[in-house]
MDAnalysis code that builds the backbone (N, CA, C; Angstrom):
import MDAnalysis as mda
import numpy as np

u = mda.Universe.empty(645, n_residues=215, atom_resindex=np.repeat(np.arange(215), 3), trajectory=True)
u.add_TopologyAttr("name", ["N", "CA", "C"] * 215)
u.add_TopologyAttr("resid", np.arange(1, 216))
u.add_TopologyAttr("resname", ["MET", "ALA", "ALA", "THR", "ASP", "ASP", "SER", "SER", "HIS", "ASN", "SER", "SER", "LEU", "ILE", "ASN", "LEU", "GLY", "GLN", "TYR", "GLY", "GLN", "THR", "LEU", "GLU", "GLY", "TYR", "LYS", "ASP", "ALA", "VAL", "ASN", "HIS", "SER", "ILE", "LEU", "ALA", "ILE", "ALA", "PRO", "GLU", "SER", "TRP", "GLN", "PRO", "LEU", "LEU", "THR", "SER", "ILE", "LEU", "PRO", "THR", "HIS", "TRP", "GLN", "GLU", "TRP", "LEU", "LEU", "PRO", "LEU", "MET", "GLY", "ALA", "PRO", "PHE", "PHE", "LEU", "LEU", "PHE", "LEU", "ALA", "GLU", "TRP", "PHE", "TYR", "GLN", "SER", "LYS", "ARG", "GLY", "ARG", "GLY", "ALA", "ALA", "PHE", "SER", "TRP", "LYS", "ARG", "ALA", "MET", "THR", "ASN", "PHE", "SER", "LEU", "GLY", "GLY", "SER", "TYR", "LEU", "SER", "PHE", "GLU", "LEU", "VAL", "ILE", "GLN", "ALA", "LEU", "ILE", "VAL", "LEU", "PRO", "ILE", "CYS", "LEU", "TRP", "LEU", "TYR", "GLN", "TYR", "SER", "LEU", "PHE", "THR", "ILE", "ASP", "VAL", "THR", "TRP", "LEU", "THR", "ALA", "ILE", "PRO", "ILE", "PHE", "ILE", "ALA", "VAL", "GLU", "PHE", "CYS", "TYR", "TYR", "TRP", "PHE", "HIS", "ARG", "SER", "SER", "HIS", "TRP", "VAL", "ASN", "TRP", "PHE", "TRP", "SER", "ALA", "HIS", "VAL", "LEU", "HIS", "HIS", "SER", "ASP", "ASP", "GLN", "MET", "ASN", "LEU", "SER", "THR", "ALA", "MET", "ARG", "GLN", "SER", "LEU", "LEU", "TYR", "SER", "LEU", "THR", "GLY", "TRP", "TRP", "LEU", "PHE", "PHE", "VAL", "PRO", "LEU", "ARG", "LEU", "CYS", "TYR", "LEU", "ALA", "CYS", "ILE", "ARG", "PHE", "GLY", "CYS", "SER", "SER", "PHE", "THR", "PRO", "LEU", "ILE"])
u.atoms.positions = np.array([
    [-168.925, -56.840, 48.452],
    [-168.111, -55.830, 47.766],
    [-167.236, -56.474, 46.697],
    [-166.669, -57.656, 47.024],
    [-165.819, -58.367, 46.062],
    [-166.593, -58.753, 44.824],
    [-167.870, -59.214, 45.042],
    [-168.697, -59.624, 43.908],
    [-168.982, -58.433, 43.005],
    [-169.206, -57.269, 43.623],
    [-169.480, -56.068, 42.836],
    [-168.276, -55.686, 41.995],
    [-167.081, -55.774, 42.598],
    [-165.868, -55.433, 41.874],
    [-165.640, -56.360, 40.694],
    [-165.923, -57.684, 40.943],
    [-165.739, -58.667, 39.870],
    [-166.680, -58.384, 38.716],
    [-167.949, -58.050, 39.039],
    [-168.913, -57.815, 37.978],
    [-168.563, -56.576, 37.176],
    [-168.078, -55.526, 37.878],
    [-167.704, -54.316, 37.151],
    [-166.490, -54.565, 36.287],
    [-165.572, -55.423, 36.786],
    [-164.392, -55.740, 35.993],
    [-164.771, -56.523, 34.737],
    [-165.695, -57.493, 34.895],
    [-166.122, -58.293, 33.747],
    [-166.846, -57.439, 32.719],
    [-167.689, -56.508, 33.182],
    [-168.420, -55.683, 32.244],
    [-167.494, -54.745, 31.488],
    [-166.386, -54.341, 32.140],
    [-165.476, -53.421, 31.475],
    [-164.724, -54.081, 30.337],
    [-164.712, -55.413, 30.312],
    [-163.991, -56.108, 29.254],
    [-164.662, -55.966, 27.897],
    [-165.923, -55.559, 27.860],
    [-166.605, -55.500, 26.582],
    [-166.434, -54.145, 25.881],
    [-165.915, -53.129, 26.597],
    [-165.738, -51.858, 25.903],
    [-164.495, -51.903, 25.033],
    [-164.427, -51.003, 24.050],
    [-163.372, -51.048, 23.043],
    [-161.996, -50.853, 23.654],
    [-161.905, -50.010, 24.672],
    [-160.608, -49.777, 25.289],
    [-160.037, -51.043, 25.903],
    [-160.864, -51.741, 26.679],
    [-160.415, -52.989, 27.292],
    [-160.152, -54.062, 26.240],
    [-160.940, -54.058, 25.159],
    [-160.734, -55.034, 24.091],
    [-159.368, -54.834, 23.449],
    [-158.999, -53.555, 23.252],
    [-157.673, -53.262, 22.711],
    [-156.581, -53.739, 23.635],
    [-156.773, -53.550, 24.944],
    [-155.781, -54.006, 25.908],
    [-155.661, -55.524, 25.884],
    [-156.764, -56.207, 25.661],
    [-156.726, -57.660, 25.568],
    [-155.903, -58.097, 24.359],
    [-156.095, -57.425, 23.211],
    [-155.312, -57.730, 22.026],
    [-153.842, -57.434, 22.261],
    [-153.549, -56.373, 22.999],
    [-152.160, -56.082, 23.341],
    [-151.573, -57.218, 24.172],
    [-152.411, -57.771, 25.045],
    [-151.944, -58.901, 25.851],
    [-151.613, -60.112, 25.007],
    [-152.458, -60.409, 24.015],
    [-152.180, -61.506, 23.095],
    [-150.890, -61.258, 22.332],
    [-150.701, -59.993, 21.888],
    [-149.479, -59.636, 21.158],
    [-148.254, -59.876, 22.020],
    [-148.327, -59.441, 23.299],
    [-147.193, -59.628, 24.210],
    [-146.915, -61.110, 24.437],
    [-147.991, -61.915, 24.535],
    [-147.810, -63.352, 24.755],
    [-147.129, -64.017, 23.573],
    [-147.524, -63.635, 22.354],
    [-146.902, -64.200, 21.154],
    [-145.441, -63.792, 21.070],
    [-145.162, -62.511, 21.309],
    [-143.782, -62.040, 21.262],
    [-142.914, -62.759, 22.289],
    [-143.459, -62.930, 23.498],
    [-142.713, -63.601, 24.558],
    [-142.430, -65.050, 24.184],
    [-143.397, -65.729, 23.565],
    [-143.210, -67.126, 23.166],
    [-142.113, -67.252, 22.113],
    [-142.093, -66.325, 21.158],
    [-141.069, -66.349, 20.106],
    [-139.685, -66.142, 20.707],
    [-139.577, -65.169, 21.600],
    [-138.284, -64.886, 22.219],
    [-137.825, -66.037, 23.116],
    [-138.792, -66.745, 23.705],
    [-138.445, -67.831, 24.622],
    [-137.796, -69.007, 23.905],
    [-138.181, -69.271, 22.653],
    [-137.650, -70.427, 21.933],
    [-136.499, -70.057, 21.001],
    [-136.242, -68.772, 20.833],
    [-135.196, -68.337, 19.905],
    [-133.823, -68.415, 20.577],
    [-132.776, -68.691, 19.802],
    [-131.407, -68.681, 20.360],
    [-131.074, -67.314, 20.957],
    [-130.238, -67.315, 21.967],
    [-129.917, -66.075, 22.662],
    [-129.276, -65.045, 21.731],
    [-128.506, -65.512, 20.768],
    [-127.838, -64.585, 19.843],
    [-128.826, -63.863, 18.938],
    [-130.041, -64.413, 18.799],
    [-131.064, -63.799, 17.951],
    [-131.909, -62.771, 18.706],
    [-131.787, -62.756, 20.035],
    [-132.680, -61.943, 20.848],
    [-132.680, -60.460, 20.464],
    [-131.504, -59.813, 20.305],
    [-131.530, -58.376, 19.970],
    [-132.238, -58.094, 18.644],
    [-131.966, -58.918, 17.623],
    [-132.593, -58.703, 16.319],
    [-134.102, -58.902, 16.400],
    [-134.534, -59.992, 17.052],
    [-135.961, -60.266, 17.165],
    [-136.678, -59.168, 17.953],
    [-136.035, -58.691, 19.003],
    [-136.637, -57.629, 19.810],
    [-136.866, -56.372, 18.990],
    [-135.967, -56.113, 18.044],
    [-136.073, -54.895, 17.236],
    [-137.121, -55.003, 16.132],
    [-137.436, -56.234, 15.685],
    [-138.358, -56.369, 14.550],
    [-139.725, -56.904, 14.940],
    [-139.882, -57.478, 16.135],
    [-141.195, -57.980, 16.530],
    [-142.179, -56.818, 16.686],
    [-143.442, -57.043, 16.356],
    [-144.437, -55.963, 16.436],
    [-144.536, -55.372, 17.835],
    [-144.648, -54.051, 17.887],
    [-144.816, -53.370, 19.158],
    [-146.269, -52.971, 19.397],
    [-147.118, -53.129, 18.389],
    [-148.552, -52.866, 18.517],
    [-149.307, -54.050, 17.928],
    [-150.465, -54.354, 18.509],
    [-151.210, -55.536, 18.048],
    [-151.618, -55.416, 16.590],
    [-151.815, -54.154, 16.086],
    [-152.225, -54.001, 14.689],
    [-151.179, -54.569, 13.727],
    [-149.907, -54.578, 14.145],
    [-148.843, -55.032, 13.260],
    [-148.910, -56.536, 13.003],
    [-149.673, -57.249, 13.826],
    [-149.818, -58.694, 13.606],
    [-150.906, -59.004, 12.589],
    [-151.729, -58.006, 12.222],
    [-152.874, -58.281, 11.359],
    [-152.459, -58.845, 10.007],
    [-151.495, -58.180, 9.356],
    [-151.103, -58.617, 8.022],
    [-150.406, -59.978, 8.040],
    [-149.426, -60.205, 8.958],
    [-148.841, -61.549, 9.000],
    [-149.867, -62.649, 9.264],
    [-150.881, -62.361, 10.104],
    [-151.893, -63.371, 10.400],
    [-152.737, -63.709, 9.178],
    [-152.737, -62.824, 8.174],
    [-153.472, -63.111, 6.947],
    [-152.811, -64.237, 6.165],
    [-151.576, -64.585, 6.524],
    [-150.872, -65.649, 5.818],
    [-151.547, -67.000, 5.958],
    [-152.143, -67.266, 7.130],
    [-152.792, -68.557, 7.363],
    [-153.988, -68.769, 6.439],
    [-154.965, -67.855, 6.400],
    [-156.082, -68.052, 5.452],
    [-155.617, -68.035, 4.002],
    [-154.561, -67.280, 3.692],
    [-154.029, -67.270, 2.327],
    [-153.574, -68.667, 1.936],
    [-152.843, -69.337, 2.829],
    [-152.356, -70.681, 2.522],
    [-153.510, -71.664, 2.421],
    [-154.531, -71.518, 3.276],
    [-155.696, -72.403, 3.212],
    [-156.451, -72.203, 1.892],
    [-156.555, -70.964, 1.444],
    [-157.200, -70.698, 0.151],
    [-156.382, -71.292, -0.992],
    [-155.068, -71.254, -0.856],
    [-154.197, -71.849, -1.863],
    [-154.462, -73.351, -1.974],
    [-154.579, -74.042, -0.827],
    [-154.880, -75.465, -0.834],
    [-156.279, -75.733, -1.385],
    [-157.230, -74.873, -1.034],
    [-158.596, -75.032, -1.543],
    [-158.624, -74.865, -3.056],
    [-157.845, -73.937, -3.563],
    [-157.785, -73.729, -5.011],
    [-157.226, -74.969, -5.715],
    [-156.155, -75.519, -5.141],
    [-155.553, -76.721, -5.726],
    [-156.542, -77.891, -5.689],
    [-157.268, -78.055, -4.566],
    [-158.233, -79.143, -4.434],
    [-159.361, -78.984, -5.457],
    [-159.837, -77.746, -5.617],
    [-160.918, -77.480, -6.567],
    [-160.458, -77.779, -7.995],
    [-159.261, -77.358, -8.344],
    [-158.739, -77.620, -9.682],
    [-158.579, -79.118, -9.923],
    [-158.132, -79.837, -8.911],
    [-157.948, -81.282, -9.045],
    [-159.279, -81.986, -9.254],
    [-160.317, -81.568, -8.513],
    [-161.631, -82.187, -8.631],
    [-162.229, -81.953, -10.018],
    [-161.853, -80.861, -10.649],
    [-162.367, -80.544, -11.982],
    [-161.455, -81.069, -13.093],
    [-160.478, -81.876, -12.722],
    [-159.588, -82.467, -13.710],
    [-158.527, -81.528, -14.240],
    [-158.257, -80.443, -13.511],
    [-157.253, -79.481, -13.956],
    [-156.006, -79.514, -13.082],
    [-155.850, -80.565, -12.326],
    [-154.715, -80.652, -11.409],
    [-153.377, -80.627, -12.121],
    [-153.332, -81.170, -13.368],
    [-152.068, -81.205, -14.098],
    [-151.575, -79.806, -14.438],
    [-152.515, -78.867, -14.575],
    [-152.127, -77.497, -14.910],
    [-151.664, -76.716, -13.689],
    [-151.848, -77.306, -12.508],
    [-151.454, -76.649, -11.265],
    [-150.121, -77.244, -10.829],
    [-149.035, -76.564, -11.115],
    [-147.699, -77.088, -10.878],
    [-147.230, -76.766, -9.461],
    [-147.002, -77.819, -8.664],
    [-146.458, -77.614, -7.322],
    [-145.028, -77.087, -7.379],
    [-144.295, -77.488, -8.421],
    [-142.925, -76.998, -8.565],
    [-142.915, -75.485, -8.756],
    [-143.809, -74.998, -9.599],
    [-143.895, -73.555, -9.806],
    [-144.399, -72.848, -8.551],
    [-145.341, -73.478, -7.869],
    [-145.862, -72.878, -6.642],
    [-144.747, -72.735, -5.604],
    [-143.919, -73.779, -5.458],
    [-142.816, -73.706, -4.513],
    [-141.791, -72.655, -4.939],
    [-141.605, -72.499, -6.253],
    [-140.731, -71.439, -6.756],
    [-141.272, -70.072, -6.353],
    [-142.586, -69.909, -6.504],
    [-143.205, -68.639, -6.127],
    [-143.039, -68.357, -4.638],
    [-143.259, -69.372, -3.812],
    [-143.103, -69.182, -2.368],
    [-141.648, -68.895, -2.004],
    [-140.707, -69.520, -2.715],
    [-139.280, -69.265, -2.457],
    [-138.925, -67.828, -2.820],
    [-139.445, -67.365, -3.960],
    [-139.201, -65.978, -4.359],
    [-139.816, -65.008, -3.345],
    [-141.014, -65.344, -2.874],
    [-141.649, -64.495, -1.873],
    [-140.885, -64.467, -0.568],
    [-140.366, -65.633, -0.155],
    [-139.594, -65.687, 1.085],
    [-138.306, -64.894, 0.994],
    [-137.601, -65.018, -0.130],
    [-136.357, -64.266, -0.299],
    [-136.640, -62.768, -0.384],
    [-137.752, -62.414, -1.031],
    [-138.142, -61.004, -1.110],
    [-138.402, -60.431, 0.282],
    [-139.165, -61.158, 1.084],
    [-139.502, -60.663, 2.414],
    [-138.272, -60.544, 3.298],
    [-137.357, -61.507, 3.195],
    [-136.131, -61.469, 4.002],
    [-135.294, -60.245, 3.644],
    [-135.127, -60.023, 2.337],
    [-134.355, -58.867, 1.888],
    [-135.063, -57.565, 2.251],
    [-136.390, -57.586, 2.165],
    [-137.181, -56.396, 2.474],
    [-137.021, -55.989, 3.928],
    [-136.962, -56.967, 4.829],
    [-136.779, -56.666, 6.249],
    [-135.466, -55.935, 6.484],
    [-134.412, -56.369, 5.785],
    [-133.104, -55.728, 5.932],
    [-133.155, -54.287, 5.422],
    [-133.729, -54.098, 4.232],
    [-133.816, -52.761, 3.650],
    [-134.686, -51.848, 4.509],
    [-135.793, -52.400, 5.020],
    [-136.671, -51.600, 5.872],
    [-135.935, -51.140, 7.119],
    [-135.157, -52.052, 7.719],
    [-134.462, -51.718, 8.967],
    [-133.334, -50.717, 8.748],
    [-132.605, -50.855, 7.633],
    [-131.418, -50.030, 7.405],
    [-131.719, -48.710, 6.703],
    [-132.748, -48.671, 5.867],
    [-132.987, -47.480, 5.046],
    [-134.364, -46.867, 5.305],
    [-135.416, -47.676, 5.103],
    [-136.774, -47.124, 5.132],
    [-137.167, -46.645, 6.524],
    [-136.896, -47.448, 7.550],
    [-137.302, -47.059, 8.904],
    [-136.629, -45.763, 9.358],
    [-135.312, -45.596, 9.154],
    [-134.708, -44.306, 9.523],
    [-135.348, -43.121, 8.792],
    [-135.690, -43.308, 7.510],
    [-136.352, -42.232, 6.768],
    [-137.739, -41.950, 7.354],
    [-138.456, -43.025, 7.724],
    [-139.787, -42.865, 8.334],
    [-139.689, -42.078, 9.640],
    [-138.714, -42.432, 10.453],
    [-138.552, -41.741, 11.731],
    [-138.192, -40.271, 11.517],
    [-137.420, -39.996, 10.475],
    [-137.083, -38.606, 10.165],
    [-138.328, -37.852, 9.704],
    [-139.107, -38.474, 8.826],
    [-140.331, -37.837, 8.349],
    [-141.334, -37.624, 9.479],
    [-141.335, -38.544, 10.438],
    [-142.276, -38.462, 11.551],
    [-142.103, -37.158, 12.332],
    [-140.872, -36.634, 12.365],
    [-140.632, -35.383, 13.071],
    [-141.379, -34.219, 12.421],
    [-141.725, -34.367, 11.135],
    [-142.404, -33.304, 10.408],
    [-143.848, -33.689, 10.065],
    [-144.400, -34.651, 10.801],
    [-145.772, -35.085, 10.524],
    [-146.741, -33.927, 10.708],
    [-147.714, -33.842, 9.812],
    [-148.662, -32.741, 9.811],
    [-149.692, -32.888, 10.926],
    [-150.106, -34.119, 11.189],
    [-151.059, -34.399, 12.253],
    [-150.986, -35.889, 12.548],
    [-151.686, -36.323, 13.563],
    [-151.648, -37.731, 13.967],
    [-152.984, -38.389, 13.686],
    [-152.913, -39.649, 13.272],
    [-154.117, -40.455, 13.042],
    [-153.921, -41.782, 13.771],
    [-154.601, -41.930, 14.887],
    [-154.512, -43.188, 15.620],
    [-155.362, -44.247, 14.936],
    [-154.911, -45.485, 14.992],
    [-155.666, -46.584, 14.397],
    [-156.735, -47.033, 15.385],
    [-157.989, -46.760, 15.044],
    [-159.132, -47.162, 15.863],
    [-160.154, -47.827, 14.950],
    [-161.247, -48.277, 15.542],
    [-162.303, -48.895, 14.743],
    [-162.936, -47.875, 13.785],
    [-162.900, -46.596, 14.141],
    [-163.497, -45.571, 13.300],
    [-162.569, -45.110, 12.181],
    [-161.263, -45.138, 12.424],
    [-160.315, -44.648, 11.416],
    [-159.771, -45.760, 10.532],
    [-160.040, -47.017, 10.858],
    [-159.455, -48.128, 10.102],
    [-159.864, -48.091, 8.629],
    [-161.145, -47.832, 8.348],
    [-161.611, -47.832, 6.956],
    [-161.022, -46.662, 6.163],
    [-161.052, -45.415, 6.678],
    [-160.395, -44.323, 5.941],
    [-158.902, -44.578, 5.715],
    [-158.214, -45.159, 6.699],
    [-156.798, -45.459, 6.533],
    [-156.613, -46.508, 5.445],
    [-157.486, -47.520, 5.441],
    [-157.407, -48.555, 4.420],
    [-157.575, -47.955, 3.021],
    [-158.546, -47.042, 2.869],
    [-158.779, -46.400, 1.576],
    [-157.566, -45.570, 1.162],
    [-156.970, -44.860, 2.115],
    [-155.785, -44.054, 1.813],
    [-154.614, -44.928, 1.383],
    [-154.439, -46.057, 2.070],
    [-153.368, -46.981, 1.708],
    [-153.593, -47.537, 0.309],
    [-154.847, -47.915, 0.021],
    [-155.173, -48.451, -1.303],
    [-154.958, -47.410, -2.400],
    [-155.234, -46.150, -2.095],
    [-155.026, -45.070, -3.067],
    [-153.542, -44.956, -3.414],
    [-152.685, -44.983, -2.399],
    [-151.233, -44.922, -2.635],
    [-150.760, -46.168, -3.375],
    [-151.316, -47.319, -2.999],
    [-150.910, -48.555, -3.666],
    [-151.339, -48.560, -5.134],
    [-152.501, -47.980, -5.412],
    [-152.969, -47.917, -6.797],
    [-151.942, -47.213, -7.672],
    [-151.417, -46.079, -7.209],
    [-150.462, -45.329, -8.011],
    [-149.115, -46.031, -8.077],
    [-148.754, -46.740, -6.997],
    [-147.538, -47.559, -7.061],
    [-147.686, -48.648, -8.117],
    [-148.815, -49.343, -8.123],
    [-149.022, -50.448, -9.071],
    [-149.143, -49.922, -10.497],
    [-149.839, -48.819, -10.656],
    [-149.986, -48.250, -12.000],
    [-148.633, -47.802, -12.554],
    [-147.840, -47.172, -11.700],
    [-146.502, -46.746, -12.131],
    [-145.613, -47.940, -12.435],
    [-145.854, -49.058, -11.743],
    [-145.066, -50.266, -11.985],
    [-145.289, -50.825, -13.384],
    [-146.410, -50.457, -14.005],
    [-146.697, -50.891, -15.371],
    [-146.360, -49.819, -16.408],
    [-146.340, -48.569, -15.998],
    [-146.126, -47.473, -16.937],
    [-144.670, -47.004, -17.000],
    [-143.968, -47.094, -15.887],
    [-142.610, -46.546, -15.800],
    [-141.610, -47.697, -15.811],
    [-140.681, -47.674, -16.754],
    [-139.717, -48.779, -16.894],
    [-138.918, -49.022, -15.621],
    [-138.595, -47.955, -14.903],
    [-137.802, -48.090, -13.678],
    [-138.511, -49.003, -12.670],
    [-139.804, -48.777, -12.468],
    [-140.549, -49.598, -11.525],
    [-140.925, -50.954, -12.138],
    [-141.105, -50.995, -13.447],
    [-141.431, -52.244, -14.121],
    [-140.283, -53.239, -14.003],
    [-139.050, -52.757, -13.889],
    [-137.897, -53.653, -13.768],
    [-138.012, -54.559, -12.550],
    [-138.704, -54.100, -11.513],
    [-138.943, -54.927, -10.334],
    [-140.243, -55.709, -10.455],
    [-141.256, -55.080, -11.052],
    [-142.591, -55.691, -11.095],
    [-142.716, -56.787, -12.146],
    [-141.835, -56.774, -13.147],
    [-141.960, -57.716, -14.259],
    [-141.878, -59.174, -13.784],
    [-141.124, -59.434, -12.725],
    [-141.010, -60.805, -12.226],
    [-142.365, -61.345, -11.803],
    [-143.202, -60.483, -11.262],
    [-144.533, -60.892, -10.811],
    [-145.395, -61.376, -11.976],
    [-145.107, -60.894, -13.180],
    [-145.889, -61.251, -14.362],
    [-145.148, -62.232, -15.269],
    [-144.104, -62.856, -14.750],
    [-143.282, -63.724, -15.594],
    [-143.766, -65.164, -15.640],
    [-144.769, -65.515, -14.848],
    [-145.292, -66.877, -14.846],
    [-146.506, -66.959, -15.766],
    [-146.603, -68.037, -16.530],
    [-147.749, -68.192, -17.443],
    [-148.897, -68.944, -16.795],
    [-148.763, -69.271, -15.501],
    [-149.860, -69.871, -14.747],
    [-150.287, -68.905, -13.653],
    [-151.583, -68.704, -13.553],
    [-152.101, -67.758, -12.564],
    [-152.839, -68.506, -11.463],
    [-152.338, -68.408, -10.247],
    [-153.032, -68.941, -9.079],
    [-152.629, -68.106, -7.875],
    [-153.101, -68.481, -6.705],
    [-152.840, -67.665, -5.527],
    [-151.355, -67.566, -5.186],
    [-150.585, -68.603, -5.515],
    [-149.160, -68.557, -5.193],
    [-148.431, -67.503, -6.009],
    [-149.021, -67.060, -7.121],
    [-148.380, -66.044, -7.957],
    [-148.209, -64.730, -7.197],
    [-149.052, -64.493, -6.205],
    [-148.934, -63.273, -5.398],
    [-147.597, -63.207, -4.670],
    [-146.981, -64.372, -4.429],
    [-145.699, -64.416, -3.738],
    [-144.514, -64.269, -4.683],
    [-144.785, -64.178, -5.963],
    [-143.711, -64.083, -6.962],
    [-143.240, -62.624, -7.043],
    [-142.321, -62.246, -6.167],
    [-141.903, -60.856, -6.039],
    [-140.392, -60.728, -6.209],
    [-139.957, -59.518, -6.540],
    [-138.556, -59.249, -6.853],
    [-137.831, -58.606, -5.674],
    [-136.544, -58.889, -5.573],
    [-135.713, -58.252, -4.556],
    [-135.495, -56.763, -4.847],
    [-135.810, -56.339, -6.059],
    [-135.525, -54.965, -6.468],
    [-136.564, -53.952, -5.992],
    [-137.667, -54.413, -5.402],
    [-138.755, -53.499, -5.045],
    [-138.267, -52.323, -4.180],
    [-137.601, -52.621, -3.081],
    [-137.166, -51.546, -2.193],
    [-136.125, -50.667, -2.857],
    [-135.262, -51.284, -3.664],
    [-134.201, -50.520, -4.308],
    [-134.752, -49.565, -5.360],
    [-135.882, -49.930, -5.990],
    [-136.493, -49.034, -6.971],
    [-137.360, -47.969, -6.303],
    [-137.654, -48.155, -5.008],
    [-138.340, -47.102, -4.262],
    [-139.847, -47.161, -4.239],
    [-140.428, -48.380, -4.142],
    [-141.887, -48.475, -4.076],
    [-142.456, -47.731, -2.876],
    [-141.663, -47.688, -1.784],
    [-142.138, -47.095, -0.538],
    [-142.303, -45.575, -0.644],
    [-141.712, -44.955, -1.694],
    [-141.849, -43.516, -1.863],
    [-143.304, -43.109, -2.108],
    [-144.088, -44.031, -2.664],
    [-145.491, -43.717, -2.940],
    [-146.297, -43.530, -1.658],
    [-145.748, -43.986, -0.538],
    [-146.471, -43.920, 0.726],
    [-145.950, -42.801, 1.634],
    [-145.055, -41.958, 1.109],
    [-144.536, -40.840, 1.889],
    [-145.654, -39.930, 2.391],
    [-146.697, -39.616, 1.571],
    [-147.778, -38.766, 2.107],
    [-148.412, -39.330, 3.373],
    [-148.561, -40.650, 3.436],
    [-149.125, -41.245, 4.651],
    [-148.146, -41.183, 5.806],
    [-146.886, -41.267, 5.484],
    [-145.875, -41.199, 6.540],
    [-145.831, -39.808, 7.170],
    [-146.329, -38.815, 6.455],
    [-146.417, -37.474, 7.018],
    [-147.669, -37.294, 7.862],
    [-148.486, -38.347, 7.934],
    [-149.722, -38.281, 8.722],
    [-149.684, -39.238, 9.896],
    [-148.489, -39.579, 10.342],
    [-148.273, -40.372, 11.548],
    [-147.902, -41.802, 11.210],
    [-146.908, -42.303, 11.908],
    [-146.329, -43.611, 11.623],
    [-147.297, -44.756, 11.898],
    [-148.304, -44.539, 12.740],
    [-149.250, -45.615, 13.048],
    [-149.956, -46.095, 11.796],
    [-150.206, -45.191, 10.854],
    [-150.835, -45.592, 9.594],
    [-149.962, -46.592, 8.866],
    [-148.658, -46.385, 8.909],
    [-147.742, -47.266, 8.216],
    [-147.703, -48.616, 8.911],
    [-147.769, -48.606, 10.231],
    [-147.792, -49.871, 10.961],
    [-149.024, -50.686, 10.577],
    [-150.131, -49.993, 10.340],
    [-151.387, -50.700, 10.060],
    [-151.432, -51.267, 8.653],
    [-150.957, -50.501, 7.670],
    [-151.155, -50.935, 6.295],
    [-149.934, -50.939, 5.409],
    [-149.049, -49.966, 5.556],
    [-147.943, -49.809, 4.606],
    [-146.704, -50.505, 5.129],
    [-146.749, -51.786, 5.247],
    [-145.606, -52.518, 5.737],
    [-144.791, -53.034, 4.572],
    [-143.763, -53.829, 4.883],
    [-142.914, -54.363, 3.825],
    [-143.639, -55.402, 2.990],
    [-144.881, -55.741, 3.381],
    [-145.641, -56.732, 2.629],
    [-146.528, -56.083, 1.564],
    [-146.476, -54.772, 1.445],
    [-147.410, -54.071, 0.567],
    [-147.450, -54.626, -0.846],
    [-146.305, -54.883, -1.533],
    [-146.399, -55.411, -2.895],
    [-147.086, -56.764, -3.002],
    [-147.262, -57.457, -1.866],
    [-147.925, -58.762, -1.898],
    [-149.433, -58.621, -1.930],
    [-149.953, -57.439, -1.570],
    [-151.396, -57.277, -1.443],
    [-152.055, -57.244, -2.820],
])
């Protein structure tokens, strides 16, 4: 009987429901590890901002391959004799601007955007859970909203005041994606995603995070 139970348990691990639970377990393990090494005074803040769903880790995890591609780009340029045109000083400036942007964005999201999202959630038209079947339509919807945000950032002076920093470098490489302005949230880039916020907050957790201008 024990062997039968074990086999049924193992087979259940391959279905999508159990796979999601496994990812939730990984998410909980990562969150627990972060809280375990953090100073006690940081615990309340970290608890409030750490992802509560495994999908929220997807975008931050993209940072690792992004950095590896950045190194690969530098190596390729160096092998072709273009290393002098690839400035590490400028790259570090871009990463510093990106880090300061993300730090400020977290504060604005927590104090302004999240309360507005929670208010809008009360009037959501319907719910869209993030599953393997809905991920692609949600991605397309997010990209549609981002398209109009980016287009407006070039057409409307108000939004261009924040976006212009991204185009202020005369060298183009992967680190330029991190060249972002602190003014993004203040100019209201997140307003372009209000239609999605009316279709359930899970969509925002999956795609419309504070990292959106970096995409």
